[in-house]
Every structure is written in structure tokens, then in C-alpha cells.
FITOR-894586 format. One record per residue (C-alpha): residue in one letter; x, y negated, z negated. Coordinates in steps of 0.5 Angstrom, whole numbers, plus 500, padded with zeros to 3 digits. Layout:
rest;east;north;up
A;X;Y;Z
...
This chain:
rest;east;north;up
X;338;264;414
X;339;271;412
X;336;270;405
X;330;267;408
X;329;274;412
X;331;278;406
X;325;274;402
X;321;275;408
X;322;282;407
X;321;282;400
X;314;279;401
X;312;284;406
X;314;290;401
X;310;287;395
X;304;286;400
X;305;293;402
X;304;295;395
X;298;292;394
X;294;294;400
X;288;296;396
X;287;289;393
X;287;286;400
X;282;291;402
X;278;290;396
X;278;282;396
X;276;282;404
X;271;287;402
X;268;283;396
X;268;276;400
X;266;279;407
X;260;283;404
X;258;276;400
X;258;272;406
X;254;278;410
X;249;278;404
X;248;270;404
X;248;270;411
X;242;275;412
X;238;274;406
X;231;273;407
X;230;270;401
X;234;265;397
X;235;265;389
X;230;260;386
X;233;253;386
X;239;255;390
X;239;252;397
X;242;256;402
X;247;250;404
X;250;250;397
X;253;257;399
X;259;253;403
X;260;248;397
X;263;249;390
X;257;251;386
X;255;257;389
X;255;262;383
X;257;269;388
X;263;266;390
X;265;263;383
X;264;270;379
X;268;273;385
X;274;269;384
X;274;271;377
X;274;278;378
X;279;278;384
X;283;273;379
X;283;278;374
X;285;284;379
X;290;280;382
X;294;278;376
X;294;285;373
X;296;288;380
X;302;283;381
X;306;284;375
X;304;291;373
X;311;294;374
X;313;290;368
X;309;295;364
X;313;301;367
X;320;302;365
X;322;306;372
X;319;301;376
X;322;295;372
X;329;298;373
X;328;299;380
X;326;292;382
X;330;288;377
X;336;292;380
X;335;290;387
X;339;284;390
X;334;279;389
X;334;273;383
X;328;273;378
X;326;267;381
X;325;270;388
X;321;276;385
X;316;272;381
X;315;267;388
X;314;273;392
X;309;276;387
X;306;269;386
X;305;267;393
X;302;274;395
X;297;273;390
X;295;266;392
X;294;268;400
X;291;275;398
X;285;271;396
X;286;264;399
X;286;267;406
X;280;271;406
X;276;266;402
X;277;260;407
X;275;264;413
X;269;266;409
X;267;259;408
X;268;257;415
X;264;262;418
X;259;261;413
X;259;254;415
X;258;255;422
X;252;260;420
X;249;255;416
X;250;249;421
X;247;254;427
X;241;256;423
X;239;249;421
X;240;250;413
X;245;244;413
X;249;239;418
X;256;239;419
X;257;232;417
X;254;233;411
X;257;240;409
X;264;239;411
X;267;235;405
X;263;240;400
X;266;246;404
X;273;243;403
X;272;241;396
X;269;248;395
X;275;251;398
X;280;247;393
X;276;248;387
X;275;255;387
X;282;257;389
X;284;252;383
X;280;256;379
X;282;263;382
X;289;261;380
X;288;259;373
X;285;265;372
X;290;269;375
X;296;265;371
X;292;267;365
X;292;274;366
X;299;274;369
X;301;271;362
X;298;277;358
X;302;282;362
X;308;278;361
X;307;278;354
X;304;285;353
X;308;292;353
X;302;296;355
X;295;295;359
X;291;296;352
X;295;290;349
X;295;286;356
X;287;287;356
X;287;284;349
X;291;278;350
X;288;276;357
X;281;276;353
X;284;272;348
X;286;267;352
X;280;267;356
X;275;266;350
X;279;264;344
X;278;256;345
X;270;258;345
X;271;262;339
X;275;257;335
X;270;251;337
X;264;256;335
X;267;257;328
X;268;249;327
X;261;248;329
X;259;254;324
X;263;251;318
X;260;244;319
X;253;247;320
X;254;251;314
X;256;246;309
X;253;239;311
X;246;239;312
X;245;233;317
X;250;236;322
X;248;238;328
X;253;237;333
X;259;233;335
X;261;230;342
X;268;231;341
X;267;238;340
X;263;239;346
X;268;235;350
X;274;240;347
X;270;246;349
X;269;243;356
X;276;242;357
X;279;248;353
X;275;254;355
X;277;257;361
X;271;259;364
X;267;253;362
X;272;248;365
X;272;252;371
X;264;252;371
X;264;244;370
X;269;243;376
X;265;247;381
X;259;244;378
X;256;250;377
X;250;247;373
X;248;243;379
X;243;246;384
X;242;240;389
X;243;240;396
X;250;240;398
X;250;233;401
X;248;231;394
X;254;234;391
X;259;229;389
X;266;230;387
X;266;224;382
X;262;227;376
X;267;233;376
X;274;229;378
X;276;230;371
X;275;237;370
X;278;238;377
X;284;234;375
X;285;238;368
X;284;245;372
X;290;243;376
X;294;241;371
X;293;247;367
X;294;251;373
X;301;248;374
X;303;248;367
X;301;256;366
X;305;257;373
X;311;254;370
X;310;258;363
X;310;264;367
X;316;263;371
X;320;261;365
X;318;267;361
X;319;272;367
X;326;269;368
X;327;271;361
X;323;278;361
X;327;284;358
X;328;289;363
X;327;295;358
X;322;295;352
X;324;293;345
X;320;298;342
X;314;293;340
X;307;292;342
X;309;285;345
X;315;283;349
X;317;277;344
X;317;277;337
X;315;270;337
X;308;272;340
X;307;276;335
X;307;271;330
X;303;266;334
X;298;272;335
X;297;273;328
X;295;266;326
X;291;265;332
X;287;271;330
X;287;271;323
X;285;264;321
X;278;263;325
X;276;270;324
X;277;269;316
X;273;262;317
X;268;265;320
X;267;271;315
X;266;265;310
X;261;262;314
X;257;268;314
X;258;270;307
X;254;263;305
X;248;267;307
X;248;270;300
X;247;263;297
X;241;261;294
X;241;254;295
X;245;250;300
X;252;253;300
X;257;256;295
X;264;254;294
X;265;260;290
X;263;264;296
X;267;260;300
X;273;262;296
X;271;270;295
X;271;269;303
X;278;266;304
X;281;272;299
X;277;278;302
X;277;276;309
X;285;274;309
X;286;281;306
X;282;285;311
X;284;281;317
X;292;281;315
X;291;289;314
X;288;289;321
X;293;285;325
X;299;289;321
X;296;295;324
X;294;293;331
X;301;290;332
X;305;296;329
X;300;302;329
X;302;304;322
X;296;304;317
X;302;303;311
X;303;296;313
X;296;294;311
X;299;291;305
X;306;290;308
X;309;283;308
X;306;280;302
X;309;273;303
X;306;272;309
X;299;274;306
X;300;268;301
X;302;263;306
X;296;265;311
X;291;264;304
X;294;258;303
X;294;255;310
X;287;257;311
X;285;254;305
X;288;248;307
X;284;248;314
X;278;250;311
X;278;244;306
X;280;239;311
X;274;241;315
X;270;241;309
X;272;234;308
X;271;231;315
X;264;234;315
X;263;230;308
X;265;223;311
X;261;224;317
X;254;226;313
X;253;218;312
X;247;215;316
X;250;209;320
X;247;202;319
X;242;199;324
X;247;194;326
X;252;199;328
X;247;202;333
X;246;200;340
X;241;205;342
X;238;212;339
X;234;218;341
X;230;222;337
X;228;229;338
X;222;231;333
X;222;239;333
X;215;240;331
X;213;237;338
X;216;242;343
X;211;241;349
X;216;237;352
X;223;238;354
X;228;242;350
X;232;238;344
X;239;237;347
X;236;235;354
X;231;230;350
X;237;227;346
X;241;226;353
X;235;223;357
X;232;218;351
X;234;211;350
X;230;207;345
X;232;200;344
X;230;194;341
X;223;194;337
X;222;201;338
X;229;203;336
X;228;199;330
X;221;203;328
X;225;210;329
X;231;208;325
X;227;205;319
X;222;211;320
X;228;216;319
X;231;212;314
X;225;211;309
X;222;219;310
X;229;223;310
X;229;228;305
X;234;233;302
X;228;238;301
X;228;243;307
X;221;246;305
X;215;242;306
X;219;238;311
X;219;237;319
X;226;237;322
X;229;232;327
X;235;231;331
X;238;224;332
X;243;221;337
X;246;215;335
X;249;211;341
X;254;206;336
X;256;199;339
X;264;202;338
X;262;207;344
X;262;213;340
X;256;218;340
X;253;221;333
X;249;227;333
X;245;228;326
X;240;233;323
X;235;230;318
X;229;233;315
X;223;228;314
X;218;229;309
X;211;232;311
X;207;227;309
X;210;222;314
X;207;225;321
X;202;220;321
X;207;214;321
X;211;217;327
X;205;216;332
X;207;209;333
X;214;211;335
X;211;217;339
X;206;213;343
X;211;208;346
X;213;209;353
X;220;209;351
X;219;215;347
X;215;219;352
X;219;218;358
X;225;221;354
X;221;227;351
X;216;229;357
X;221;230;364
X;214;229;368
X;214;221;367
X;222;221;369
X;220;223;376
X;221;217;381
X;218;220;387
X;214;227;389
X;216;227;396
X;220;233;395
X;215;237;390
X;209;241;390
X;204;241;385
X;202;248;381
X;196;248;377
X;195;254;372
X;190;255;366
X;194;261;363
X;189;266;367
X;190;263;374
X;194;259;378
X;194;255;385
X;199;251;389
X;195;245;391
X;195;243;398
X;195;236;397
X;198;230;402
X;203;225;399
X;197;220;397
X;193;226;394
X;200;228;390
X;201;221;388
X;194;219;385
X;194;226;381
X;201;224;378
X;199;217;376
X;193;220;373
X;197;225;369
X;202;219;367
X;196;215;364
X;193;221;360
X;200;223;358
X;202;216;355
X;195;215;351
X;196;222;348
X;197;221;340
X;200;226;335
X;192;227;332
X;191;229;339
X;196;235;339
X;194;237;332
X;187;238;334
X;187;241;341
X;191;246;344
X;192;245;352
X;187;247;357
X;192;247;363
X;199;246;366
X;201;242;372
X;208;244;374
X;212;240;379
X;216;245;383
X;222;242;387
X;223;244;394
X;230;241;393
X;233;245;387
X;232;247;380
X;229;241;378
X;222;244;376
X;218;239;371
X;212;242;367
X;207;238;363
X;201;240;359
X;193;238;360
X;189;237;354
X;182;236;354
X;182;229;353
X;186;228;360
X;179;226;363
X;183;222;369
X;187;228;371
X;181;233;370
X;177;229;374
X;182;228;380
X;183;236;379
X;176;237;380
X;176;233;386
X;181;237;389
X;176;243;388
X;180;246;381
X;176;248;375
X;180;244;371
X;176;245;364
X;175;253;365
X;177;256;359
X;178;264;357
X;170;264;355
X;168;262;362
X;171;269;365
X;168;276;365
X;172;279;359
X;172;287;359
X;176;288;353
X;180;285;347
X;185;289;344
X;187;285;337
X;194;287;334
X;196;285;327
X;203;285;325
X;206;286;318
X;213;283;316
X;217;286;311
X;223;281;309
X;229;283;306
X;235;279;303
X;239;278;310
X;233;280;315
X;226;281;317
X;222;287;320
X;216;286;324
X;211;292;326
X;204;293;328
X;200;294;322
X;193;295;325
X;190;295;332
X;182;294;334
X;179;295;341
X;173;290;342
X;169;292;348
X;162;290;345
X;160;284;350
X;156;280;344
X;163;281;340
X;167;278;345
X;162;272;347
X;163;270;340
X;171;271;339
X;172;268;346
X;171;261;344
X;176;262;338
X;182;264;342
X;188;261;346
X;193;263;352
X;199;264;348
X;203;260;353
X;199;254;351
X;200;255;344
X;205;250;343
X;207;245;338
X;206;250;333
X;208;246;327
X;203;241;328
X;197;245;331
X;198;252;327
X;197;259;330
X;196;265;326
X;203;268;328
X;201;275;325
X;195;276;330
X;196;278;337
X;190;279;342
X;191;282;349
X;185;280;353
X;183;284;359
X;179;280;364
X;177;279;372
X;179;273;376
X;175;268;379
X;173;273;385
X;171;278;380
X;175;284;383
X;182;284;380
X;183;286;373
X;188;282;369
X;191;281;362
X;193;275;358
X;196;274;351
X;193;270;346
X;193;267;339
X;188;265;335
X;188;258;330
X;190;259;323
X;183;257;321
X;178;261;324
X;173;256;323
X;165;259;324
X;168;265;328
X;165;271;325
X;170;276;328
X;176;272;327
X;174;271;320
X;173;279;319
X;180;279;322
X;183;274;317
X;179;277;311
X;182;284;313
X;189;281;314
X;189;278;307
X;186;284;304
X;192;288;307
X;197;283;304
């Protein structure tokens, strides 16, 4: 009973020494709760009901900051000889000292956080943002996951304080613990991308990043990438991340406890507490840094990659990093060339690791056989008017005859020549359950053969997210022609009719259409339930869509030349190419105000935001136009950025610009 009372007093005294942290935490969380409760507007796509759940960005970043502060403040006395001597001389075991500081760090965050979440849940329910039955479970998971994430960050910072002998090194180790896994995986990807033409990304490395990188793991556990109503938030997709987060928190808590119990009372004259931590830090820093240097040196290679440059990079990079680490660990410039045996060991280890990565990449560059594949996805990069490439690879699933056509097209037209070729990204879903991602270059003459694949419904649904909509119940439709935009006031039946017409037009779109036409408009299906907006472009041959829009009062075929243009500023850019960089600057500028010249120029220019698919429908990238015009009402001046086609056609004004451009070059 007496020991329990003494421990209680220890808790109180430890808490008194950190009252400023307590006030800081209550202030941050209280202000967040107040701001979220009184907001007149909601961040785009983030419903107010989500504030009580795990995926709220404000509480996520607050927990990161508070975890960092509490971890540093809880064991800060270890970095002061006088404070450490005093505390370790008290009649308490090291186990009690650690437990007191750790428990206080837990309660300093958990108590106000849970209080704020309960308070905001009541506010959300009373104001009608959500229902209690729908939000209670999400709030519970929000408390569990965010507190786990806070404890994880807290433990990493505590470990940094335990291993360091001053604040500078503690901060450095904390940042290393937070970002080292991400840097290592980035370096591995750099090696594979540098030395192997067909490598795109690895599913294994992606999973490792999600489960090893502290901040990424915490994001995935909380579902920070999801923006849906709270009652749609499901724990199942995040369960593996939550379990890993909990395991890491327990492991680091035990490690911190064991290190604290063996922590020396007095400083040892080194920058780090334990000698072994210096060896670990040395190799953790040197190895990935040198391999990164090797990859960057490959930019000097004229054709592909160079083993000679790789060898130079290993020797030069290891020598530089070896000297830097020696200086950092000793603060003595004389140690740059010290420990030559260690230098040779480092060069040997890095060479072996580099060869292993290189060999692994060589094995993986082989194209699989058709019978090994269950399904595949193909992102044809010249067509960028759909989704981004990674999203396309994840949502597309080509099977059967369509998959066979796509596979044979890639296999038959694949080339090692990067010039005069198109880039495609492939995802193979193999029958053994493994996913492989590859990057290939396709001969430029094969574009017409791709039309058979492009016009299939399987391919179109993977590329264009509009085709994947199940219902328009929670969507508003916005039309824009680049000059003006309107949110259409339509009922459910009218929205459905417009959507059906657009889908039919989009399915019929061909590669030849893309090569010959620039979009004349855009439909954006704006979600009222989260960040799930979907955009689709309108082409001149989308007769069904255009007719439907005109029946709703929208002048869907209205182009730039149909507006009252006041003036056009033409800017030509000149690009200077150097060995490792390029410089872009304005070469000349023309201001056009003559009405006749503007009338002749207008039909040959296009809104810059609609100049998509540039590899197929090439634009003049060096000529930039700023068009000043009046809106449909004729009252307001507006501006729009425009481009011209690479071929000026019969447009005499553009011909003059092109002639001047060639003359200058």
C-alpha cells in the first residue's frame, strides 16, 4: 500500500513537471473541436460527420505533433546530468520511473482527445450532421486508432531520446526512425528504375512501405485516404494496418523499457548512449545513401545505364559518406580517413547489396507467358484524358479475348528503342496470385492497332471513371467549356438521361477521334458525399451528349471564337538544354487587339485545360496564348490560357508565329 502511494506521488510530481504540455494539448484539441464545431464551410469532400471518426486529418496531424512533444518532454531529464542524477537517486526503481513517465504521456493525450471526440459527437448529432447509431462505432474506432498512432510516434521519439546524448542527435535519430523505411524503399525503386527498362513498381515494395513507414502505416490504419460518410467507414480494410500498428507499439514499448533500465546514469563522452547504436547508425545511413548516389550518377550515362559509373559511385559515395558519418559521430574532422578497415567493409557490403538488387531486377524483366496470366490492365500513357495511370492499373481488369488482344499487341510491338515510341504501363494478375507491374515501350507505328483494344468496354471502364458510376443519386453535374461553367439544375431522371447519352458517346470514341479533335467541353460529376468527383471530356462528335445539353439550355458547341474577344497575348518560350537540366524563358511576346486578326486567330486556338492527349494530338508547347474575353452576358472580363496545334493549317496568324519561331530557332 505504501509503495502504491509513493508511485501515485511520483505520477503527480512527474505530471507537475509537464504542466505546460498538458495545457498545450488541451489548447490544441480544444481549439480543433471548437473550429470544427463552428465551421461555416466544410473542407472539400470531407463531410462533417467524419470529424468523429478515424479519418479526420486535423486530429491525425495533431496526434503526430503531440506525440513528438510528449515523447521529448517525458524523458528530457536523461539529456541533463544533474536531472538524471537526481531522479535516479530517488527511492524508486527504474521500472517505476519509466512507468510513471509513460503513463502520464498516455493520459496527457488520451483524456482530452476522448473528451473532445465525445463532445463533437454530441454536437454532430444535435446539429444533424450524423446519427448516433451510425457514428458511435466510428467514434470508438477513431479513439482506438488515433491513440495507437499517438503511442507509436511517442515510442519512436522516446527511443531517440534514450539513444542520444543531446537534443540535436535526439532530433536526428527521431527523424531517421520516422523516414528511414521510406527512403530505403525509395532507393530500391530508384535502383530498379535506373537499371531495368521494363520495371515500373513492385507490389511487395508498396506493401512494405505501407507496413514499415510509420506515418504511412498510421495513415492507412486511420483510413486517411478515404473520404466517405462515417457510417460507410469500415474497419475491415484497415484491420491489418491496425494490428501491425498495435504490434509495433507494444514492441517499441518493451524495447524502450529495456533500454531505459540499462541506461547509464552519467554520460559516456560519446554522442550516442550505446556503442552498438553507432555501428547500426553508420550502416543505416551509409548504405542507402551510397546506392542513391549511384543511381543519380547514371544520369550521366549516354545510353541506358553504366556499370563503370556504378563502380565510381560506390567508391566515391562510400568514401564521402564514411567521412561524413565519422565527423558526425565524433565532431572531429581528422576522422574523415579513419577506420580504413571499416571503409573496405562498407565498400564490400554495398557492392554485394547492389549486385543482389541488380540481379533481382534482371530476373524480373522477362515478359510472362499468356497462359500464366489470369487478367491484366494496361495504362496507355499517350491517352491521359482518363484517370491517372496507377488508378487505371488498379481498376481495369481485361479478361478473355480482350486480354489476349492486349497481350499480343504489347508482345508484338514491344521495342527497346525509347525514341519514336509510346510508353505503356502493364499490370499482370498471374494465376499464382502475384501481381506484376511493368513498363514497356511500344513502336510508334502500332497506334492504329491499339484501337481494337481501346474501343472495348472493358478497357474504357478501366480508363474513364465516369463509366464506373453505379448511380447519380449523390452527384451533381457541372458543365464547362473552359470559358464558362454551370452546375446543371436537373432532376434524377434528367441526370440519368444525360449520363446514358454521355456513356454511349464515350464508348464509341476512337483513337482516330482523339488524334483529330480537341475536347470542346467537360462534364464533372461532383459527389455530395465525399471526394469522388469524376470528370469526362466532351468531343465534337458526341452528338447525343451535345443534344441533351442543348435541350437543358446549355450551348454545348460554343467555342472560343463565339465569344467577344478583347485581346490576345501571345508568348513564345525558348528552352535551353544543358547536360542535367533545361531552362525555359520568354523569348518574345505579341499583343493582338486588331479585330480582324483576332477573328482569324480564334478558330485555331484551344483552351489549355482541354489540350489533353498531347502525344496523339500534338500541341505547340512553346507558344502560350492568354485570351481576354467577355462572358455570355457581355459584362465581365475574363481570361483563359490557350494553346495552338502543332500544325497551323490555313491560319495565317499562326503561320506567322510558327515562321517567327522557326526563324528564331
